C-alpha positions as CSV (number, residue, x, y, z in Angstrom):
1,X,0.0,0.0,0.0
2,X,2.8,2.4,0.9
3,X,4.6,1.7,-2.4
4,X,1.4,2.3,-4.3
5,X,0.9,5.7,-2.6
6,X,4.5,6.7,-3.3
7,X,4.2,5.8,-7.0
8,X,0.9,7.6,-7.2
9,X,2.5,10.7,-5.7
10,X,5.4,10.5,-8.2
11,X,3.0,10.2,-11.1
12,X,1.0,13.2,-10.0
13,X,4.1,15.4,-9.5
14,X,6.1,14.2,-12.5
15,X,4.5,16.9,-14.7
16,X,4.3,19.7,-12.2
17,X,5.7,23.1,-13.1
18,X,6.9,26.0,-11.0
19,X,5.8,28.7,-13.3
20,X,3.0,31.2,-13.5
21,X,0.0,29.1,-12.6
22,X,-3.6,29.9,-13.5
23,X,-4.8,32.6,-11.2
24,X,-7.4,31.5,-8.7
25,X,-10.3,33.2,-7.0
26,X,-9.2,35.1,-3.9
27,X,-10.1,33.4,-0.6
28,X,-10.2,36.0,2.2
29,X,-11.8,33.3,4.4
30,X,-8.4,31.7,4.6
31,X,-7.0,34.8,6.3
32,X,-9.9,34.9,8.7
33,X,-9.4,31.2,9.6
34,X,-5.7,31.7,10.2
35,X,-6.4,34.7,12.4
36,X,-8.4,32.6,14.8
37,X,-5.0,31.5,16.2
38,X,-3.3,33.8,18.7
39,X,0.1,33.6,17.2
40,X,-1.2,34.6,13.7
41,X,-3.1,37.5,15.2
42,X,0.0,38.6,17.0
43,X,2.0,38.4,13.8
44,X,-0.6,40.5,11.9
45,X,-0.7,43.0,14.7
46,X,3.1,43.5,14.5
47,X,3.8,43.2,10.8
48,X,0.7,43.7,8.6
49,X,1.0,47.5,8.2
50,X,4.7,47.4,7.6
51,X,4.4,44.6,5.0
52,X,1.6,46.2,3.2
53,X,3.7,49.4,3.0
54,X,6.6,47.3,1.7
55,X,4.4,45.8,-1.0
56,X,3.0,49.1,-2.1
57,X,6.5,50.6,-2.3
58,X,7.3,47.9,-4.9
59,X,4.1,48.5,-6.8
60,X,2.4,45.3,-5.5
61,X,-1.2,45.4,-4.5
62,X,-1.5,43.3,-1.3
63,X,-4.8,41.7,-2.6
64,X,-2.9,40.5,-5.7
65,X,0.3,39.3,-4.1
66,X,2.1,36.4,-5.7
67,X,4.9,35.0,-3.5
68,X,8.1,33.1,-4.3
69,X,10.6,31.8,-1.7
70,X,14.3,30.9,-2.4
71,X,16.8,29.6,0.1
72,X,20.6,29.0,0.1
73,X,22.5,26.8,2.5
74,X,25.8,28.6,1.9
75,X,25.2,32.1,3.0
76,X,22.4,30.9,5.2
77,X,19.5,33.0,3.9
78,X,15.9,32.7,2.9
79,X,14.6,35.2,0.4
80,X,10.9,36.3,-0.1
81,X,10.1,37.6,-3.6
82,X,6.8,39.1,-4.7
83,X,4.9,40.6,-7.7
84,X,1.4,41.2,-8.7
85,X,-0.2,37.9,-9.8
86,X,1.1,36.8,-13.2
87,X,2.6,40.2,-14.0
88,X,6.2,41.1,-14.8
89,X,9.2,40.3,-12.7
90,X,9.5,39.2,-9.1
91,X,11.2,41.7,-6.8
92,X,13.1,40.9,-3.6
93,X,10.9,41.9,-0.6
94,X,12.8,40.5,2.4
95,X,15.8,38.4,3.2
96,X,15.7,36.3,6.4
97,X,18.7,34.8,8.2
98,X,18.8,31.1,8.2
99,X,19.2,30.8,12.0
100,X,20.3,27.1,12.1
101,X,21.5,24.4,9.8
102,X,21.9,20.6,9.9
103,X,23.4,18.0,7.7
104,X,25.7,18.8,4.8
105,X,25.5,20.2,1.3
106,X,23.5,17.8,-0.9
107,X,19.9,16.5,-1.2
108,X,17.9,14.8,1.5
109,X,17.6,11.1,0.8
110,X,16.2,9.3,3.9
111,X,14.5,9.8,7.2
112,X,16.9,10.8,10.0
113,X,19.8,11.9,7.8
114,X,19.4,15.5,9.2
115,X,19.6,16.9,5.6
116,X,17.8,20.0,4.5
117,X,16.3,19.1,1.1
118,X,17.5,20.7,-2.1
119,X,15.3,21.2,-5.2
120,X,12.0,22.7,-6.3
121,X,9.1,22.5,-3.8
122,X,5.8,24.1,-2.9
123,X,4.4,25.3,0.4
124,X,1.4,23.0,0.8
125,X,0.3,23.6,4.5
126,X,0.2,26.2,7.1
127,X,0.7,25.4,10.8
128,X,-0.4,28.3,13.1
129,X,0.3,26.3,16.3
130,X,3.7,24.9,15.5
131,X,6.1,23.6,18.1
132,X,8.5,26.2,16.5
133,X,6.1,29.1,16.8
134,X,4.6,29.2,13.2
135,X,5.6,27.0,10.3
136,X,5.1,26.6,6.5
137,X,5.2,23.0,5.3
138,X,6.9,21.9,2.1
139,X,5.8,19.1,-0.3
140,X,8.9,17.0,0.4
141,X,9.3,14.3,-0.8
142,X,8.4,15.3,-4.3
143,X,8.6,13.1,-7.4
144,X,12.4,13.6,-7.8
145,X,13.0,12.7,-4.2
146,X,10.9,9.6,-4.4
147,X,12.9,8.2,-7.3
148,X,16.2,8.5,-5.4
149,X,15.4,8.3,-1.7
150,X,15.7,5.3,0.6
151,X,12.5,3.3,1.4
152,X,11.7,5.9,4.0
153,X,12.6,9.3,2.6
154,X,11.2,11.1,5.7
155,X,9.0,14.1,5.6
156,X,7.7,17.1,7.7
157,X,10.1,19.6,6.3
158,X,9.1,23.2,7.3
159,X,10.2,26.8,7.2
160,X,9.7,27.7,10.9
161,X,10.6,29.8,13.8
162,X,13.4,29.2,16.4
163,X,17.0,28.4,15.5
164,X,16.8,24.6,16.0
165,X,16.6,22.2,13.1
166,X,17.1,18.6,12.1
167,X,16.4,19.2,8.4
168,X,14.1,22.2,8.3
169,X,14.7,25.9,7.6
170,X,14.5,27.9,10.9
171,X,14.4,31.7,10.4
172,X,13.8,32.8,14.1
173,X,10.3,33.5,15.6
174,X,10.5,37.1,14.4
175,X,11.4,36.0,10.8
176,X,8.6,33.4,10.5
177,X,6.0,35.9,11.8
178,X,6.8,38.2,8.9
179,X,7.1,35.4,6.3
180,X,3.9,33.8,7.6
181,X,1.9,37.0,7.1
182,X,3.2,37.3,3.6
183,X,2.3,33.7,2.9
184,X,-1.2,34.0,4.3
185,X,-1.7,37.2,2.3
186,X,-0.6,35.4,-0.9
187,X,-2.9,32.4,-0.1
188,X,-5.8,34.7,0.6
189,X,-5.2,36.4,-2.7
190,X,-5.7,33.1,-4.5
191,X,-2.2,31.6,-4.7
192,X,-2.8,27.9,-3.8
193,X,0.9,26.8,-4.0
194,X,3.8,29.0,-3.1
195,X,7.0,27.9,-4.9
196,X,10.1,27.3,-2.7
197,X,13.5,26.7,-4.4
198,X,16.3,25.4,-2.1
199,X,19.8,25.5,-3.4
200,X,23.2,24.5,-1.7
201,X,24.8,27.8,-3.0
202,X,24.5,30.1,-5.9
203,X,24.7,27.6,-8.8
204,X,27.0,29.6,-11.1
205,X,29.5,27.9,-13.3
206,X,32.4,29.1,-11.2
207,X,30.8,27.8,-7.9
208,X,30.1,24.4,-9.5
209,X,33.6,24.2,-10.9
210,X,35.1,24.7,-7.4
211,X,33.0,21.7,-6.2
212,X,33.3,19.4,-9.1
213,X,34.8,16.7,-6.9
214,X,31.6,16.5,-4.9
215,X,29.4,13.4,-5.3
216,X,26.4,15.8,-5.7
217,X,27.8,17.6,-8.7
218,X,25.5,15.9,-11.2
219,X,22.5,16.6,-9.1
220,X,23.4,20.3,-8.7
221,X,23.8,20.5,-12.5
222,X,20.1,19.5,-12.7
223,X,19.2,22.4,-10.4
224,X,21.5,24.9,-12.1
225,X,19.2,25.8,-15.1
226,X,16.3,26.6,-12.7
227,X,18.6,28.8,-10.6
228,X,20.0,30.6,-13.7
229,X,16.6,31.1,-15.3
230,X,15.3,33.0,-12.3
231,X,18.6,35.0,-12.1
232,X,18.3,36.0,-15.7
233,X,14.5,36.7,-15.8
234,X,13.2,37.1,-12.3
235,X,10.3,34.9,-13.3
236,X,9.8,31.3,-12.5
237,X,11.1,28.5,-14.8
238,X,9.0,25.6,-15.9
239,X,10.3,22.6,-13.9
240,X,9.4,19.0,-14.5
241,X,10.7,15.7,-13.3
242,X,11.5,13.1,-15.9
243,X,11.0,9.4,-15.8
244,X,14.5,8.9,-14.2
245,X,13.7,11.3,-11.4
246,X,15.8,14.1,-12.8
247,X,14.8,17.8,-12.8
248,X,14.3,19.2,-16.2
249,X,13.9,22.9,-16.9
250,X,12.1,24.0,-20.1
C-alpha cells in the first residue's frame, strides 16, 4: 500500500511546473481562519501594516500578491520575492537569516539523515500552532526525491521559527512571523501553492567548478538551469521531473 501511494504521488508530480500558474479566486476566508489563532493574530498586529507598505513601495497590491521563496544553505539565507499575480518580474521583498542548519550540502535522501532538502518545492500547508512558533510545510518528498530516496525518505520539512533544526529551515520567531503573514496574504489572494526553491549555494559555473569533486555535482547541475533562469529573468522556470527522477527545466 505504501509503495502504491508513493508511486501515485510520483506520477502526480512528474509533470508539475513551477511557473505562473492559473490565477485562482481570492479566498479571504483563509486569512480569517488563520487569524483565529493567537500567534497569527500577533504576527498580523506586528507586521501587517509594515508589510503592506513594503508591497506598495514595490508597486504590488496586497490583494494581488504572488509570493516566491528561495533559500541558500551557503550564505544561510531565505529570500521572499513578490509581484502582482502573473505580471512582470518578481522583486526581492525580504531576506531572512537562516538561523540554524543541519546535515551537509546535498539533497535529502532518507529519514533521520538531518539533511535539508535541495530542489524545487511548494508550500502546501500552514501550521499556526507549530512547536516552532509558526511553520510553513513543504511538499517534500516530491517526485524527484521519491525516485532517489531510501525506502523511508522522511517528511515534515518546514520553514519555521526558532534556531533549531534537524532538516528544516529555521528563520527565528520574528522572521517566521513576517514570512507567515506574507504567505497568508498570498494564499488569501488566491495563490494555492507558493514555490520554494532550495539550493546549496548560488549555482554559477564558477561555484560548480570549485565543487566538481563533490558526489552531488551531477544533481546540482540539474538544479542549475532553474537557478539561472530565475537569475536572468526574475520569473519562475517551468520545472518538470523526468522518468528517471531528474529535474528538467524548459
